[in-house]
Backbone as a printed PyTorch tensor [residue, N CA C, xyz], in Angstrom:
tensor([[[ 28.9990,   4.4980,  50.0660],
         [ 28.2340,   5.2250,  49.0830],
         [ 29.1260,   5.5420,  47.8900]],

        [[ 28.5520,   5.4350,  46.7130],
         [ 29.3170,   5.6660,  45.4950],
         [ 29.3220,   7.1360,  45.1250]],

        [[ 30.4610,   7.5950,  44.6180],
         [ 30.5090,   8.9590,  44.1130],
         [ 29.8020,   8.9860,  42.7600]],

        [[ 29.5480,  10.1600,  42.2440],
         [ 28.8600,  10.3110,  40.9610],
         [ 29.5850,   9.5960,  39.8320]],

        [[ 30.9100,   9.7230,  39.7750],
         [ 31.6490,   9.0860,  38.6800],
         [ 31.6580,   7.5650,  38.8260]],

        [[ 31.7510,   7.0690,  40.0760],
         [ 31.6910,   5.6220,  40.2810],
         [ 30.3170,   5.0840,  39.9020]],

        [[ 29.2790,   5.8360,  40.2280],
         [ 27.9160,   5.4260,  39.8990],
         [ 27.7320,   5.3640,  38.3790]],

        [[ 28.3010,   6.3180,  37.6520],
         [ 28.1930,   6.3250,  36.1980],
         [ 28.9260,   5.1280,  35.6020]],

        [[ 30.0730,   4.7630,  36.1760],
         [ 30.8270,   3.6300,  35.6590],
         [ 30.0680,   2.3280,  35.8470]],

        [[ 29.2250,   2.2430,  36.8520],
         [ 28.4860,   1.0210,  37.1320],
         [ 27.1310,   0.9880,  36.4350]],

        [[ 26.7710,   2.0550,  35.7700],
         [ 25.4640,   2.0620,  35.1200],
         [ 25.4640,   1.1060,  33.9300]],

        [[ 24.3330,   0.5480,  33.6920],
         [ 24.1720,  -0.4170,  32.6140],
         [ 23.7210,   0.3250,  31.3690]],

        [[ 24.3530,   0.0150,  30.2530],
         [ 23.9760,   0.6250,  28.9860],
         [ 22.8770,  -0.2370,  28.3770]],

        [[ 21.7310,   0.3610,  28.1650],
         [ 20.6050,  -0.3470,  27.5820],
         [ 20.6670,  -0.1670,  26.0750]],

        [[ 20.6610,  -1.2710,  25.3360],
         [ 20.7350,  -1.1420,  23.8780],
         [ 19.4750,  -0.4750,  23.3300]],

        [[ 19.6480,   0.2290,  22.2290],
         [ 18.4970,   0.8280,  21.5590],
         [ 17.6820,  -0.2950,  20.9320]],

        [[ 16.4590,   0.0100,  20.5280],
         [ 15.6390,  -1.0170,  19.8910],
         [ 16.2630,  -1.4640,  18.5740]],

        [[ 16.9720,  -0.5640,  17.9040],
         [ 17.6470,  -0.9250,  16.6640],
         [ 18.8000,  -1.8980,  16.9370]],

        [[ 19.5830,  -1.6260,  17.9980],
         [ 20.6780,  -2.5190,  18.3650],
         [ 20.1490,  -3.8850,  18.8090]],

        [[ 19.0610,  -3.8570,  19.5630],
         [ 18.4390,  -5.0940,  20.0120],
         [ 17.9480,  -5.9040,  18.8120]],

        [[ 17.3110,  -5.2300,  17.8740],
         [ 16.8300,  -5.9320,  16.6830],
         [ 17.9920,  -6.5030,  15.8870]],

        [[ 19.0480,  -5.7330,  15.7370],
         [ 20.2020,  -6.1950,  14.9530],
         [ 20.7770,  -7.4690,  15.5540]],

        [[ 20.8680,  -7.5290,  16.8640],
         [ 21.3770,  -8.7210,  17.5370],
         [ 20.4280,  -9.9050,  17.3280]],

        [[ 19.1390,  -9.6740,  17.4630],
         [ 18.1540, -10.7340,  17.2490],
         [ 18.1600, -11.1920,  15.7870]],

        [[ 18.2860, -10.2360,  14.8630],
         [ 18.3180, -10.5590,  13.4460],
         [ 19.5220, -11.4410,  13.1260]],

        [[ 20.6780, -11.0950,  13.7000],
         [ 21.8840, -11.9050,  13.4730],
         [ 21.6680, -13.3340,  13.9650]],

        [[ 21.0180, -13.4820,  15.1050],
         [ 20.7200, -14.8180,  15.6250],
         [ 19.7770, -15.5880,  14.7140]],

        [[ 18.7800, -14.9040,  14.1920],
         [ 17.8360, -15.5490,  13.2710],
         [ 18.5420, -15.9570,  11.9920]],

        [[ 19.4380, -15.0950,  11.4950],
         [ 20.1930, -15.4310,  10.2910],
         [ 21.0550, -16.6830,  10.5150]],

        [[ 21.7100, -16.7510,  11.6600],
         [ 22.5260, -17.9320,  11.9720],
         [ 21.6550, -19.1790,  12.0560]],

        [[ 20.5180, -19.0580,  12.7480],
         [ 19.6070, -20.1970,  12.8780],
         [ 19.0360, -20.6090,  11.5270]],

        [[ 18.6990, -19.6340,  10.7040],
         [ 18.1310, -19.9400,   9.3910],
         [ 19.1830, -20.6110,   8.5040]],

        [[ 20.3980, -20.1230,   8.5530],
         [ 21.4700, -20.7480,   7.7740],
         [ 21.7080, -22.1810,   8.2370]],

        [[ 21.6760, -22.3920,   9.5440],
         [ 21.8570, -23.7320,  10.0950],
         [ 20.6830, -24.6360,   9.7390]],

        [[ 19.5060, -24.0510,   9.5280],
         [ 18.3060, -24.8270,   9.2090],
         [ 18.1590, -25.1110,   7.7280]],

        [[ 19.0680, -24.6080,   6.9220],
         [ 18.9620, -24.7890,   5.4700],
         [ 18.8820, -26.2640,   5.0840]],

        [[ 19.4770, -27.1390,   5.8860],
         [ 19.4240, -28.5770,   5.6150],
         [ 18.3020, -29.2740,   6.3880]],

        [[ 17.5360, -28.5220,   7.1640],
         [ 16.4230, -29.0700,   7.9390],
         [ 15.1530, -28.9440,   7.1050]],

        [[ 14.7600, -30.0240,   6.4700],
         [ 13.6410, -29.9960,   5.5220],
         [ 12.3440, -29.5080,   6.1680]],

        [[ 12.0760, -29.9290,   7.4030],
         [ 10.8200, -29.5310,   8.0380],
         [ 10.7710, -28.0260,   8.3090]],

        [[ 11.8580, -27.4860,   8.8270],
         [ 11.8890, -26.0520,   9.1140],
         [ 11.7730, -25.2360,   7.8300]],

        [[ 12.5260, -25.6270,   6.8220],
         [ 12.4550, -24.9030,   5.5500],
         [ 11.0580, -25.0180,   4.9360]],

        [[ 10.4370, -26.1900,   5.0640],
         [  9.0860, -26.3820,   4.5470],
         [  8.1120, -25.4560,   5.2870]],

        [[  8.2650, -25.3470,   6.6050],
         [  7.3700, -24.4810,   7.3870],
         [  7.5350, -23.0090,   7.0010]],

        [[  8.7740, -22.5680,   6.8590],
         [  9.0260, -21.1830,   6.4370],
         [  8.4470, -20.9690,   5.0410]],

        [[  8.7340, -21.8980,   4.1400],
         [  8.2380, -21.7870,   2.7690],
         [  6.7220, -21.8300,   2.6900]],

        [[  6.1100, -22.6820,   3.4840],
         [  4.6540, -22.8100,   3.4870],
         [  3.9830, -21.5090,   3.9240]],

        [[  4.4520, -20.9620,   5.0300],
         [  3.8590, -19.7200,   5.5380],
         [  4.1060, -18.5620,   4.5810]],

        [[  5.3250, -18.4410,   4.1030],
         [  5.6510, -17.3530,   3.1790],
         [  4.8710, -17.4990,   1.8700]],

        [[  4.7310, -18.7250,   1.3670],
         [  3.9830, -18.9480,   0.1230],
         [  2.5240, -18.5490,   0.2830]],

        [[  1.9320, -18.8730,   1.4200],
         [  0.5410, -18.4760,   1.6660],
         [  0.3930, -16.9620,   1.5990]],

        [[  1.3270, -16.2650,   2.1970],
         [  1.2720, -14.8030,   2.2440],
         [  1.4620, -14.2030,   0.8470]],

        [[  2.5000, -14.6410,   0.1400],
         [  2.7650, -14.0470,  -1.1770],
         [  1.6950, -14.4370,  -2.1940]],

        [[  1.1560, -15.6460,  -2.0770],
         [  0.0860, -16.0520,  -2.9860],
         [ -1.1700, -15.2250,  -2.7450]],

        [[ -1.4900, -15.0060,  -1.4790],
         [ -2.6520, -14.1820,  -1.1470],
         [ -2.4840, -12.7530,  -1.6900]],

        [[ -1.2620, -12.2470,  -1.6150],
         [ -0.9760, -10.8880,  -2.0960],
         [ -0.7180, -10.8550,  -3.6100]],

        [[ -0.7140, -12.0110,  -4.2260],
         [ -0.5140, -12.1550,  -5.6710],
         [  0.8580, -11.6390,  -6.1320]],

        [[  1.8890, -12.0770,  -5.4120],
         [  3.2670, -11.7860,  -5.7880],
         [  3.9930, -13.1020,  -6.0200]],

        [[  5.0050, -13.1070,  -6.8680],
         [  5.6820, -14.3670,  -7.2000],
         [  6.5790, -14.9060,  -6.0820]],

        [[  7.1030, -14.0050,  -5.2300],
         [  8.0150, -14.4470,  -4.1780],
         [  8.0330, -13.4270,  -3.0400]],

        [[  8.7790, -13.7640,  -2.0030],
         [  8.8510, -12.9220,  -0.8070],
         [  9.5000, -11.5710,  -1.1070]],

        [[ 10.5320, -11.5740,  -1.9220],
         [ 11.2270, -10.3370,  -2.2610],
         [ 10.2830,  -9.3570,  -2.9400]],

        [[  9.5000,  -9.8240,  -3.8930],
         [  8.5300,  -8.9570,  -4.5820],
         [  7.4310,  -8.5110,  -3.6250]],

        [[  6.9990,  -9.4110,  -2.7670],
         [  5.9780,  -9.0580,  -1.7770],
         [  6.4540,  -7.9040,  -0.8980]],

        [[  7.6630,  -8.0240,  -0.3710],
         [  8.1840,  -6.9740,   0.5090],
         [  8.3830,  -5.6540,  -0.2280]],

        [[  8.7880,  -5.7310,  -1.4810],
         [  9.0230,  -4.5100,  -2.2680],
         [  7.7200,  -3.7360,  -2.4860]],

        [[  6.6040,  -4.4250,  -2.4560],
         [  5.3080,  -3.7980,  -2.7130],
         [  4.4420,  -3.6720,  -1.4670]],

        [[  5.0160,  -3.8660,  -0.3100],
         [  4.2750,  -3.8890,   0.9480],
         [  3.8970,  -2.4830,   1.3990]],

        [[  2.6070,  -2.2670,   1.6220],
         [  2.1440,  -0.9720,   2.1230],
         [  2.3520,  -0.9010,   3.6400]],

        [[  2.3690,   0.2960,   4.1700],
         [  2.5460,   0.4780,   5.6150],
         [  1.4080,  -0.1630,   6.4190]],

        [[  0.1280,   0.0040,   6.0120],
         [ -0.9470,  -0.6580,   6.7700],
         [ -0.8330,  -2.1880,   6.7500]],

        [[ -0.4500,  -2.7480,   5.6130],
         [ -0.2880,  -4.1950,   5.5260],
         [  0.8880,  -4.6460,   6.3840]],

        [[  1.9640,  -3.8720,   6.3720],
         [  3.1370,  -4.1590,   7.2060],
         [  2.7310,  -4.2400,   8.6760]],

        [[  2.0320,  -3.2180,   9.1550],
         [  1.6220,  -3.1890,  10.5700],
         [  0.6840,  -4.3510,  10.8960]],

        [[ -0.2690,  -4.5970,  10.0080],
         [ -1.2250,  -5.6790,  10.2290],
         [ -0.5370,  -7.0380,  10.2670]],

        [[  0.3850,  -7.2470,   9.3650],
         [  1.0880,  -8.5210,   9.3070],
         [  1.9750,  -8.7200,  10.5320]],

        [[  2.6370,  -7.6730,  10.9770],
         [  3.4530,  -7.8040,  12.1980],
         [  2.5800,  -8.1530,  13.4010]],

        [[  1.4100,  -7.5390,  13.4990],
         [  0.4890,  -7.8560,  14.5950],
         [  0.0400,  -9.3120,  14.5010]],

        [[ -0.2870,  -9.7390,  13.2920],
         [ -0.6910, -11.1340,  13.0820],
         [  0.4370, -12.0800,  13.4660]],

        [[  1.6580, -11.7700,  13.0510],
         [  2.8120, -12.6030,  13.3990],
         [  2.9910, -12.6650,  14.9160]],

        [[  2.8400, -11.5370,  15.5830],
         [  2.9980, -11.5160,  17.0360],
         [  1.9480, -12.3960,  17.7020]],

        [[  0.7080, -12.2400,  17.2930],
         [ -0.3750, -13.0360,  17.8870],
         [ -0.2160, -14.5150,  17.5700]],

        [[  0.0960, -14.8310,  16.3250],
         [  0.2620, -16.2180,  15.9070],
         [  1.4720, -16.8430,  16.5950]],

        [[  2.5670, -16.1060,  16.6430],
         [  3.7660, -16.6150,  17.3010],
         [  3.5370, -16.8980,  18.7740]],

        [[  2.8360, -15.9920,  19.4650],
         [  2.5340, -16.2060,  20.8820],
         [  1.6480, -17.4270,  21.0900]],

        [[  0.6410, -17.5880,  20.2410],
         [ -0.2590, -18.7390,  20.3590],
         [  0.5020, -20.0450,  20.1050]],

        [[  1.3490, -20.0450,  19.0960],
         [  2.1400, -21.2390,  18.7930],
         [  3.1260, -21.5510,  19.9180]],

        [[  3.7070, -20.5190,  20.5100],
         [  4.6510, -20.7180,  21.6190],
         [  3.9500, -21.3700,  22.8040]],

        [[  2.7210, -20.9610,  23.0800],
         [  1.9520, -21.5670,  24.1750],
         [  1.6840, -23.0360,  23.9170]],

        [[  1.6080, -23.4090,  22.6350],
         [  1.3780, -24.8080,  22.2590],
         [  2.6800, -25.6080,  22.2060]],

        [[  3.8020, -24.9250,  22.3470],
         [  5.0970, -25.5980,  22.2860],
         [  5.5370, -25.9310,  20.8680]],

        [[  4.9860, -25.2430,  19.8860],
         [  5.2940, -25.4890,  18.4770],
         [  6.5340, -24.6950,  18.0770]],

        [[  7.6770, -25.1680,  18.5110],
         [  8.9410, -24.4430,  18.3710],
         [  9.2960, -24.1100,  16.9210]],

        [[  9.1800, -25.0720,  16.0410],
         [  9.5640, -24.8290,  14.6440],
         [  8.6100, -23.8650,  13.9540]],

        [[  7.3290, -23.9570,  14.2710],
         [  6.3680, -23.0250,  13.6900],
         [  6.6220, -21.6070,  14.1950]],

        [[  6.9740, -21.4880,  15.4620],
         [  7.3170, -20.1700,  16.0220],
         [  8.5280, -19.6110,  15.2820]],

        [[  9.4980, -20.4460,  15.0260],
         [ 10.6910, -20.0000,  14.3070],
         [ 10.3200, -19.4890,  12.9170]],

        [[  9.4420, -20.1930,  12.2190],
         [  9.0210, -19.7580,  10.8760],
         [  8.3820, -18.3720,  10.9430]],

        [[  7.5480, -18.1560,  11.9380],
         [  6.9130, -16.8470,  12.1070],
         [  7.9710, -15.7920,  12.4240]],

        [[  8.9150, -16.1170,  13.2990],
         [  9.9750, -15.1700,  13.6600],
         [ 10.8230, -14.7820,  12.4510]],

        [[ 11.1260, -15.7470,  11.6020],
         [ 11.9350, -15.4750,  10.4080],
         [ 11.2320, -14.4470,   9.5310]],

        [[  9.9490, -14.6750,   9.2620],
         [  9.2210, -13.7580,   8.3870],
         [  9.0330, -12.3940,   9.0400]],

        [[  8.7620, -12.3650,  10.3360],
         [  8.6160, -11.0890,  11.0340],
         [  9.9330, -10.3150,  11.0160]],

        [[ 11.0360, -10.9890,  11.2750],
         [ 12.3460, -10.3220,  11.2570],
         [ 12.6540,  -9.7800,   9.8670]],

        [[ 12.2690, -10.5190,   8.8590],
         [ 12.4900, -10.0610,   7.4900],
         [ 11.6990,  -8.7890,   7.2100]],

        [[ 10.4740,  -8.7370,   7.7030],
         [  9.6740,  -7.5190,   7.5030],
         [ 10.3060,  -6.3260,   8.2020]],

        [[ 10.7210,  -6.5130,   9.4460],
         [ 11.3130,  -5.4060,  10.2030],
         [ 12.6320,  -4.9820,   9.5720]],

        [[ 13.4230,  -5.9380,   9.0990],
         [ 14.7140,  -5.6070,   8.4930],
         [ 14.5470,  -4.6640,   7.3040]],

        [[ 13.4320,  -4.7880,   6.6130],
         [ 13.1560,  -3.9150,   5.4650],
         [ 13.1380,  -2.4340,   5.8650]],

        [[ 12.8160,  -2.1710,   7.1170],
         [ 12.7080,  -0.7820,   7.5920],
         [ 14.0410,  -0.2300,   8.0980]],

        [[ 15.0580,  -1.0640,   8.1890],
         [ 16.3430,  -0.6560,   8.7720],
         [ 17.3410,  -0.2590,   7.6890]],

        [[ 16.9500,   0.6750,   6.8620],
         [ 17.7500,   1.0440,   5.6880],
         [ 19.0060,   1.8500,   6.0200]],

        [[ 19.1270,   2.3300,   7.2540],
         [ 20.3130,   3.1060,   7.6360],
         [ 21.4910,   2.2310,   8.0460]],

        [[ 21.2610,   0.9310,   8.1740],
         [ 22.3130,   0.0270,   8.6220],
         [ 22.7280,  -0.8810,   7.4610]],

        [[ 23.9110,  -0.6510,   6.8890],
         [ 24.3370,  -1.4420,   5.7240],
         [ 24.4080,  -2.9470,   5.9930]],

        [[ 24.7700,  -3.3310,   7.2120],
         [ 24.8370,  -4.7600,   7.5360],
         [ 23.4390,  -5.3780,   7.5060]],

        [[ 22.4460,  -4.6600,   8.0290],
         [ 21.0780,  -5.1710,   8.0070],
         [ 20.5190,  -5.1910,   6.5920]],

        [[ 20.8820,  -4.2110,   5.7850],
         [ 20.4290,  -4.1910,   4.3890],
         [ 20.9710,  -5.4270,   3.6640]],

        [[ 22.2430,  -5.7350,   3.8760],
         [ 22.8410,  -6.9250,   3.2690],
         [ 22.1840,  -8.1880,   3.8100]],

        [[ 22.0280,  -8.2630,   5.1170],
         [ 21.3980,  -9.4240,   5.7400],
         [ 19.9640,  -9.6110,   5.2870]],

        [[ 19.2580,  -8.5050,   5.1010],
         [ 17.8750,  -8.5750,   4.6310],
         [ 17.8140,  -9.2120,   3.2500]],

        [[ 18.7180,  -8.8210,   2.3670],
         [ 18.7540,  -9.4250,   1.0400],
         [ 19.0540, -10.9170,   1.1050]],

        [[ 19.9730, -11.2890,   1.9830],
         [ 20.3100, -12.7050,   2.1430],
         [ 19.1200, -13.4910,   2.6890]],

        [[ 18.4320, -12.9020,   3.6680],
         [ 17.2750, -13.5870,   4.2400],
         [ 16.1450, -13.6940,   3.2170]],

        [[ 15.9500, -12.6530,   2.4290],
         [ 14.9540, -12.7390,   1.3520],
         [ 15.2550, -13.9180,   0.4310]],

        [[ 16.5300, -14.0780,   0.0800],
         [ 16.9210, -15.1900,  -0.7900],
         [ 16.6300, -16.5420,  -0.1360]],

        [[ 16.9190, -16.6600,   1.1580],
         [ 16.6350, -17.9060,   1.8700],
         [ 15.1330, -18.1880,   1.9080]],

        [[ 14.3390, -17.1460,   2.1560],
         [ 12.8840, -17.3230,   2.2010],
         [ 12.3550, -17.6810,   0.8170]],

        [[ 12.8580, -17.0090,  -0.2180],
         [ 12.4410, -17.3460,  -1.5810],
         [ 12.8050, -18.7930,  -1.9170]],

        [[ 13.9560, -19.2520,  -1.4650],
         [ 14.3470, -20.6540,  -1.6810],
         [ 13.4090, -21.6010,  -0.9320]],

        [[ 13.0370, -21.2210,   0.2790],
         [ 12.1050, -22.0500,   1.0630],
         [ 10.7410, -22.1270,   0.3690]],

        [[ 10.3000, -21.0200,  -0.2100],
         [  9.0400, -21.0170,  -0.9660],
         [  9.1520, -21.9740,  -2.1510]],

        [[ 10.2700, -21.9090,  -2.8640],
         [ 10.4680, -22.7830,  -4.0270],
         [ 10.4500, -24.2520,  -3.6090]],

        [[ 11.1030, -24.5780,  -2.4990],
         [ 11.1100, -25.9500,  -1.9960],
         [  9.6860, -26.3810,  -1.6330]],

        [[  8.9540, -25.5180,  -0.9480],
         [  7.5730, -25.8340,  -0.5840],
         [  6.7230, -26.0640,  -1.8280]],

        [[  6.8460, -25.1890,  -2.8090],
         [  6.0300, -25.3160,  -4.0230],
         [  6.3890, -26.5850,  -4.7990]],

        [[  7.6770, -26.9300,  -4.8430],
         [  8.0840, -28.1710,  -5.5130],
         [  7.4900, -29.3740,  -4.8070]],

        [[  7.5660, -29.3850,  -3.4880],
         [  7.0170, -30.5040,  -2.7170],
         [  5.5040, -30.5850,  -2.8960]],

        [[  4.8560, -29.4430,  -2.9310],
         [  3.3990, -29.4090,  -3.0800],
         [  2.9720, -29.9090,  -4.4520]],

        [[  3.7240, -29.5460,  -5.4770],
         [  3.3410, -29.9870,  -6.8250],
         [  3.6720, -31.4530,  -7.0430]],

        [[  4.6860, -31.9590,  -6.3520],
         [  5.0590, -33.3640,  -6.4880],
         [  4.1130, -34.2700,  -5.7030]],

        [[  3.5300, -33.7300,  -4.6210],
         [  2.6370, -34.5230,  -3.7690],
         [  1.3790, -33.7190,  -3.5030]],

        [[  0.2940, -33.9750,  -4.2570],
         [ -0.9140, -33.1650,  -4.1120],
         [ -1.5490, -33.2400,  -2.7290]],

        [[ -1.1720, -34.2080,  -1.9170],
         [ -1.7110, -34.3060,  -0.5650],
         [ -1.1910, -33.1620,   0.2860]],

        [[  0.0380, -32.6770,   0.0120],
         [  0.6560, -31.6010,   0.7870],
         [ -0.1030, -30.2940,   0.6010]],

        [[ -0.5460, -29.9970,  -0.5850],
         [ -1.1820, -28.7060,  -0.8370],
         [ -2.6190, -28.7060,  -0.5170]]])
């Protein structure tokens, strides 16, 4: 039988939801950076983000997030969760990743107490805005895409 102090030493530290998100966000940032040369993944991220910002009548993802209301934030996260789960069941790995990138970007906006996440959020916004630009260029060059 373990004494109280031995039992405490063996206890598992459960990360907070903020710590868990930070770890997941870092993984998404690494994956997104690695995908910068993957035209299909960037096109998927850009396509989804462009649909959202165009519907909201904003020029890019950064402006969209800056003007995002709390009800729209909650609704969009729910939509991302449902869409991501449905896509995962279909085995649509790259589409799931695109949804995860945008969802992580939305959540990162709320993590203003963590300077690393604030910096990462700005970097991810830039990557998403670049993906939107790539999607829009491809769409205007090939009307079949749009």
